[in-house]
Residue frames as a rotation matrix with the C-alpha (Angstrom) as fourth column:
MET 1
0.867 0.470 -0.167 43.07
0.124 0.122 0.985 85.41
0.483 -0.874 0.048 174.17
PRO 2
0.306 -0.792 0.527 45.68
-0.846 -0.480 -0.230 86.64
0.436 -0.376 -0.818 176.69
ARG 3
-0.356 -0.576 -0.736 48.03
-0.201 0.817 -0.541 84.04
0.912 -0.045 -0.407 178.13
HIS 4
-0.928 -0.025 0.371 46.87
-0.371 0.059 -0.927 84.48
0.001 -0.998 -0.064 181.72
SER 5
0.024 0.999 0.040 43.27
-0.969 0.033 -0.246 83.73
-0.248 -0.033 0.968 180.69
GLN 6
0.276 0.028 -0.961 44.32
-0.569 0.810 -0.141 80.50
0.774 0.586 0.240 179.02
SER 7
-0.718 -0.611 -0.333 46.16
-0.094 0.559 -0.824 79.29
0.689 -0.560 -0.459 182.10
LEU 8
-0.703 0.525 0.480 43.15
-0.643 -0.180 -0.745 80.07
-0.305 -0.832 0.464 184.29
THR 9
0.331 0.883 -0.332 40.81
-0.944 0.311 -0.113 78.13
0.003 0.350 0.937 182.06
MET 10
0.005 -0.394 -0.919 43.14
-0.406 0.839 -0.362 75.13
0.914 0.375 -0.156 181.98
ALA 11
-0.833 -0.410 0.371 43.41
-0.481 0.207 -0.852 74.74
0.273 -0.888 -0.370 185.77
PRO 12
-0.117 0.835 0.538 39.75
-0.845 0.200 -0.495 73.85
-0.521 -0.513 0.682 186.41
TYR 13
0.545 0.307 -0.780 39.83
-0.747 0.600 -0.285 71.37
0.381 0.738 0.557 183.53
SER 14
-0.335 -0.749 -0.571 42.75
-0.295 0.659 -0.692 69.47
0.895 -0.064 -0.441 185.03
SER 15
-0.818 0.080 0.570 41.16
-0.565 0.075 -0.822 69.56
-0.109 -0.994 -0.016 188.48
VAL 16
0.300 0.954 -0.013 37.91
-0.913 0.284 -0.294 68.21
-0.276 0.100 0.956 187.06
SER 17
0.264 -0.286 -0.921 39.95
-0.560 0.732 -0.388 65.49
0.786 0.618 0.033 185.44
LEU 18
-0.805 -0.593 0.001 41.39
-0.313 0.423 -0.850 64.50
0.504 -0.685 -0.526 188.83
VAL 19
-0.442 0.738 0.509 37.94
-0.747 0.011 -0.665 64.50
-0.496 -0.675 0.547 190.40
GLU 20
0.499 0.628 -0.597 36.64
-0.859 0.451 -0.244 62.40
0.116 0.634 0.764 187.52
GLN 21
-0.241 -0.671 -0.701 39.52
-0.426 0.722 -0.545 59.97
0.872 0.167 -0.460 188.02
LEU 22
-0.922 -0.075 0.379 38.63
-0.386 0.250 -0.888 59.59
-0.028 -0.965 -0.259 191.70
GLU 23
-0.006 0.992 0.123 34.96
-0.859 0.058 -0.509 59.17
-0.513 -0.109 0.852 190.86
ASP 24
0.345 0.055 -0.937 35.89
-0.741 0.629 -0.236 56.52
0.576 0.776 0.258 188.29
ARG 25
-0.716 -0.654 -0.246 37.92
-0.316 0.618 -0.720 54.70
0.623 -0.438 -0.649 190.94
ILE 26
-0.650 0.557 0.518 34.97
-0.593 0.055 -0.803 54.80
-0.476 -0.829 0.294 193.32
LEU 27
0.367 0.828 -0.423 32.67
-0.915 0.241 -0.323 53.47
-0.165 0.506 0.847 190.61
CYS 28
-0.027 -0.483 -0.875 35.15
-0.557 0.734 -0.388 50.71
0.830 0.477 -0.289 189.80
HIS 29
-0.930 -0.334 0.153 35.36
-0.294 0.428 -0.855 49.74
0.220 -0.840 -0.496 193.48
GLU 30
-0.258 0.915 0.310 31.58
-0.779 -0.007 -0.627 49.74
-0.572 -0.403 0.715 193.76
LYS 31
0.457 0.384 -0.803 31.32
-0.828 0.513 -0.226 47.43
0.325 0.768 0.552 190.73
THR 32
-0.450 -0.709 -0.544 34.01
-0.360 0.701 -0.616 45.18
0.818 -0.082 -0.570 192.19
THR 33
-0.826 0.205 0.525 32.20
-0.514 0.108 -0.851 45.14
-0.231 -0.973 0.016 195.52
ALA 34
0.189 0.979 -0.077 28.93
-0.908 0.144 -0.394 44.22
-0.374 0.144 0.916 193.86
ALA 35
0.303 -0.133 -0.944 30.58
-0.648 0.697 -0.307 41.43
0.698 0.705 0.125 191.85
LEU 36
-0.733 -0.657 -0.177 32.35
-0.291 0.537 -0.792 40.03
0.615 -0.529 -0.585 194.91
VAL 37
-0.596 0.603 0.530 29.22
-0.650 0.025 -0.759 40.15
-0.471 -0.797 0.377 197.04
GLU 38
0.429 0.749 -0.505 27.27
-0.903 0.347 -0.251 38.45
-0.013 0.564 0.826 194.24
HIS 39
-0.088 -0.567 -0.819 29.97
-0.445 0.758 -0.477 35.77
0.891 0.323 -0.319 194.07
ALA 40
-0.909 -0.250 0.334 29.80
-0.394 0.255 -0.883 35.32
0.135 -0.934 -0.330 197.84
PHE 41
-0.116 0.946 0.302 26.03
-0.835 0.072 -0.546 34.84
-0.538 -0.316 0.781 197.68
ARG 42
0.434 0.199 -0.879 26.46
-0.744 0.629 -0.225 32.24
0.508 0.752 0.421 194.93
ILE 43
-0.605 -0.708 -0.364 28.91
-0.287 0.620 -0.730 30.42
0.743 -0.337 -0.578 197.19
LYS 44
-0.718 0.415 0.559 26.38
-0.613 0.003 -0.790 30.65
-0.329 -0.910 0.252 200.01
ASP 45
0.352 0.892 -0.283 23.71
-0.922 0.278 -0.270 29.13
-0.162 0.356 0.920 197.76
ASP 46
0.084 -0.420 -0.904 26.10
-0.491 0.772 -0.404 26.32
0.867 0.477 -0.141 196.83
ILE 47
-0.886 -0.423 0.187 26.73
-0.338 0.317 -0.886 25.70
0.316 -0.849 -0.424 200.52
VAL 48
-0.296 0.866 0.404 23.02
-0.814 -0.008 -0.581 25.61
-0.500 -0.501 0.707 201.30
ASN 49
0.501 0.473 -0.725 22.39
-0.817 0.534 -0.216 23.19
0.285 0.700 0.654 198.42
SER 50
-0.313 -0.712 -0.629 25.26
-0.335 0.702 -0.628 20.96
0.889 0.014 -0.458 199.55
LEU 51
-0.871 0.007 0.492 23.98
-0.489 0.099 -0.867 20.99
-0.054 -0.995 -0.083 203.12
GLN 52
0.131 0.989 0.071 20.49
-0.929 0.147 -0.340 20.04
-0.347 -0.021 0.938 202.03
LYS 53
0.389 -0.066 -0.919 21.89
-0.580 0.758 -0.300 17.12
0.716 0.649 0.256 200.04
MET 54
-0.673 -0.723 -0.154 24.01
-0.281 0.443 -0.851 16.07
0.684 -0.530 -0.501 203.02
GLN 55
-0.596 0.518 0.614 21.06
-0.732 -0.036 -0.680 16.24
-0.330 -0.855 0.401 205.39
ASN 56
0.472 0.786 -0.401 19.02
-0.881 0.441 -0.171 14.07
0.042 0.434 0.900 203.04
LYS 57
0.198 -0.493 -0.847 21.84
-0.240 0.813 -0.530 11.53
0.950 0.309 0.043 203.11
GLY 58
0.934 0.190 -0.303 22.10
0.240 0.295 0.925 11.80
0.265 -0.936 0.230 206.89
GLY 59
0.307 -0.848 -0.433 25.00
0.833 0.018 0.554 13.72
-0.461 -0.530 0.711 208.41
GLY 60
0.122 -0.382 0.916 27.32
0.810 -0.495 -0.314 16.38
0.573 0.781 0.249 207.17
ASP 61
0.927 0.254 -0.275 27.49
0.371 -0.710 0.598 18.64
-0.043 -0.657 -0.753 210.23
ARG 62
0.192 -0.942 -0.276 31.28
0.461 -0.162 0.873 18.78
-0.866 -0.295 0.403 210.15
LEU 63
-0.477 -0.340 0.811 31.33
0.876 -0.105 0.471 19.49
-0.075 0.935 0.348 206.42
ALA 64
0.496 0.743 0.449 28.65
0.722 -0.641 0.262 22.14
0.482 0.194 -0.854 206.85
ARG 65
0.796 -0.260 -0.547 30.73
0.309 -0.602 0.736 23.88
-0.520 -0.755 -0.399 209.49
LEU 66
-0.254 -0.955 0.154 33.79
0.604 -0.032 0.796 23.79
-0.755 0.295 0.585 207.22
PHE 67
-0.204 0.278 0.939 31.81
0.917 -0.283 0.283 25.26
0.344 0.918 -0.197 204.31
LEU 68
0.801 0.598 0.035 30.42
0.532 -0.736 0.419 27.99
0.276 -0.317 -0.907 206.53
GLU 69
0.490 -0.704 -0.514 33.83
0.365 -0.370 0.855 28.84
-0.792 -0.606 0.076 207.99
GLU 70
-0.478 -0.671 0.566 35.32
0.783 -0.034 0.621 29.08
-0.398 0.741 0.542 204.51
HIS 71
0.158 0.647 0.746 32.47
0.834 -0.492 0.250 31.31
0.529 0.582 -0.618 203.36
ILE 72
0.917 0.167 -0.363 32.96
0.368 -0.708 0.603 33.63
-0.156 -0.686 -0.711 206.35
ARG 73
0.038 -0.978 -0.204 36.73
0.490 -0.159 0.857 33.80
-0.871 -0.133 0.473 205.69
ASN 74
-0.419 -0.156 0.895 36.08
0.906 -0.133 0.401 34.69
0.056 0.979 0.197 202.03
ILE 75
0.571 0.708 0.416 33.61
0.644 -0.700 0.309 37.45
0.510 0.091 -0.855 202.90
THR 76
0.779 -0.329 -0.534 35.94
0.328 -0.511 0.794 38.85
-0.534 -0.794 -0.290 205.57
ALA 77
-0.276 -0.941 0.197 38.89
0.668 -0.040 0.743 38.89
-0.692 0.337 0.639 203.16
ILE 78
-0.142 0.315 0.938 36.80
0.904 -0.345 0.253 40.63
0.403 0.884 -0.236 200.50
VAL 79
0.845 0.533 0.046 35.63
0.457 -0.763 0.457 43.34
0.279 -0.365 -0.888 202.89
LYS 80
0.486 -0.740 -0.466 39.13
0.386 -0.297 0.873 43.90
-0.784 -0.604 0.141 204.29
GLN 81
-0.444 -0.672 0.593 40.59
0.826 -0.050 0.561 44.25
-0.347 0.739 0.577 200.78
LEU 82
0.161 0.583 0.796 37.88
0.782 -0.567 0.258 46.69
0.602 0.581 -0.547 199.73
ASN 83
0.929 0.157 -0.335 38.42
0.350 -0.666 0.659 48.76
-0.120 -0.729 -0.674 202.88
ARG 84
0.025 -0.985 -0.171 42.17
0.548 -0.130 0.826 48.86
-0.836 -0.114 0.536 202.17
ASP 85
-0.399 -0.124 0.908 41.46
0.907 -0.197 0.372 49.99
0.133 0.973 0.191 198.60
ILE 86
0.614 0.693 0.378 39.12
0.586 -0.721 0.369 52.72
0.528 -0.005 -0.849 199.84
GLU 87
0.734 -0.407 -0.544 41.70
0.373 -0.428 0.823 53.81
-0.568 -0.807 -0.162 202.41
ILE 88
-0.345 -0.885 0.313 44.36
0.759 -0.068 0.647 54.07
-0.551 0.461 0.695 199.69
CYS 89
-0.104 0.398 0.911 42.01
0.817 -0.488 0.307 56.19
0.567 0.777 -0.275 197.55
SER 90
0.874 0.461 -0.156 41.26
0.455 -0.659 0.600 58.39
0.173 -0.595 -0.785 200.56
MET 91
0.338 -0.830 -0.444 44.95
0.479 -0.254 0.840 58.89
-0.810 -0.497 0.312 201.35
SER 92
-0.475 -0.484 0.735 45.66
0.872 -0.147 0.467 59.68
-0.118 0.863 0.492 197.70
GLY 93
0.270 0.685 0.676 42.86
0.678 -0.634 0.372 62.23
0.684 0.358 -0.636 197.65
ALA 94
0.882 0.039 -0.470 43.96
0.421 -0.512 0.748 63.72
-0.211 -0.858 -0.468 200.98
SER 95
-0.095 -0.985 -0.147 47.53
0.662 -0.172 0.729 64.16
-0.743 -0.028 0.668 199.75
GLN 96
-0.475 -0.002 0.880 46.24
0.809 -0.396 0.435 65.86
0.347 0.918 0.190 196.60
LEU 97
0.613 0.789 0.028 43.96
0.682 -0.547 0.485 68.02
0.398 -0.278 -0.874 198.76
SER 98
0.462 -0.493 -0.737 46.92
0.602 -0.436 0.669 69.52
-0.651 -0.753 0.095 200.63
VAL 99
-0.534 -0.692 0.486 48.26
0.817 -0.273 0.508 70.91
-0.218 0.668 0.711 197.33
HIS 100
-0.274 0.544 0.793 45.25
0.561 -0.579 0.591 73.17
0.781 0.607 -0.147 196.75
PRO 101
-0.945 -0.080 0.318 44.31
-0.169 -0.712 -0.681 76.24
0.281 -0.697 0.660 198.83
PRO 102
-0.599 0.778 -0.189 41.22
0.691 0.384 -0.612 75.83
-0.404 -0.498 -0.768 201.07
GLY 103
-0.014 0.719 -0.695 38.14
-0.014 -0.695 -0.719 77.41
-1.000 -0.001 0.020 199.53
SER 104
-0.636 -0.231 -0.736 39.17
-0.704 -0.216 0.676 76.80
-0.316 0.948 -0.025 195.93
ASN 105
0.395 0.825 -0.403 36.90
-0.918 0.366 -0.152 74.84
0.022 0.430 0.903 193.61
VAL 106
-0.024 -0.502 -0.864 39.46
-0.390 0.801 -0.454 72.06
0.920 0.326 -0.216 193.36
PHE 107
-0.903 -0.330 0.276 39.71
-0.352 0.195 -0.915 71.84
0.248 -0.923 -0.293 197.15
ARG 108
-0.244 0.901 0.358 35.92
-0.846 -0.018 -0.533 71.64
-0.474 -0.433 0.767 197.53
SER 109
0.449 0.392 -0.803 35.64
-0.797 0.583 -0.161 69.01
0.405 0.712 0.573 194.79
LYS 110
-0.369 -0.684 -0.630 38.34
-0.230 0.724 -0.651 66.84
0.900 -0.095 -0.425 196.31
LEU 111
-0.851 0.103 0.515 36.79
-0.520 -0.028 -0.854 67.28
-0.074 -0.994 0.077 199.75
SER 112
0.176 0.984 0.031 33.42
-0.948 0.178 -0.265 66.06
-0.266 0.017 0.964 198.48
VAL 113
0.332 -0.134 -0.934 35.06
-0.506 0.810 -0.296 63.01
0.796 0.571 0.201 196.86
LEU 114
-0.754 -0.649 -0.107 36.89
-0.216 0.397 -0.892 62.22
0.621 -0.649 -0.440 200.10
SER 115
-0.508 0.663 0.549 33.62
-0.798 -0.122 -0.590 62.55
-0.324 -0.738 0.592 201.98
LEU 116
0.497 0.691 -0.525 32.00
-0.845 0.522 -0.112 60.06
0.197 0.500 0.844 199.59
LEU 117
-0.105 -0.634 -0.766 34.88
-0.284 0.758 -0.588 57.63
0.953 0.156 -0.259 200.05
ASN 118
-0.910 -0.265 0.320 34.67
-0.356 0.100 -0.929 57.85
0.214 -0.959 -0.185 203.83
ASP 119
-0.078 0.959 0.271 30.88
-0.939 0.020 -0.343 57.39
-0.334 -0.281 0.899 203.77
HIS 120
0.453 0.203 -0.868 31.27
-0.657 0.734 -0.171 54.37
0.603 0.648 0.465 201.50
GLN 121
-0.497 -0.736 -0.460 33.86
-0.162 0.600 -0.784 52.86
0.852 -0.315 -0.418 203.83
GLU 122
-0.786 0.261 0.560 31.76
-0.599 -0.100 -0.794 53.48
-0.152 -0.960 0.235 206.95
ASN 123
0.279 0.945 -0.170 28.74
-0.957 0.260 -0.125 51.87
-0.074 0.198 0.977 205.28
SER 124
0.282 -0.214 -0.935 30.73
-0.378 0.871 -0.314 48.78
0.882 0.442 0.165 204.36
LEU 125
-0.802 -0.598 0.004 32.15
-0.212 0.278 -0.937 48.53
0.559 -0.752 -0.350 207.88
ASN 126
-0.461 0.713 0.528 28.66
-0.824 -0.123 -0.553 48.74
-0.329 -0.690 0.644 209.35
LYS 127
0.527 0.698 -0.486 27.29
-0.835 0.531 -0.143 46.10
0.158 0.481 0.862 206.97
TYR 128
0.751 -0.362 -0.552 30.28
0.185 0.918 -0.351 43.77
0.633 0.162 0.757 207.16
PRO 129
0.733 -0.515 0.444 32.27
-0.674 -0.460 0.578 44.31
-0.094 -0.723 -0.685 210.38
THR 130
0.361 -0.698 -0.618 35.77
-0.280 0.551 -0.786 42.86
0.890 0.457 0.004 210.15
């Protein structure tokens, strides 16, 4: 096989590898998001159970407010961190995008990954405004 053919076949492989890396990062962030949201809901359930016990004993409004405030702070911190992580991935992808000529397969692949990242971030901002 001529040398120029080998170099042409290697370029798409490495670009696919970069796209796969970005997709793996997105998947990892989605799993992290799901785990954190699940943890937050468990905390919420604990709060509800504690409040019900407090109400049965008479009182607990102040403690309920403190639990709720803490829960809201935790959720807000989780969403902010995830948005920062997504923004870092987007910036990384955008900087890699500038290396490739517009119209190339690599450019289109990276553009689609960036689009997915931005959609994911917009969805999380709409669900959990910070």
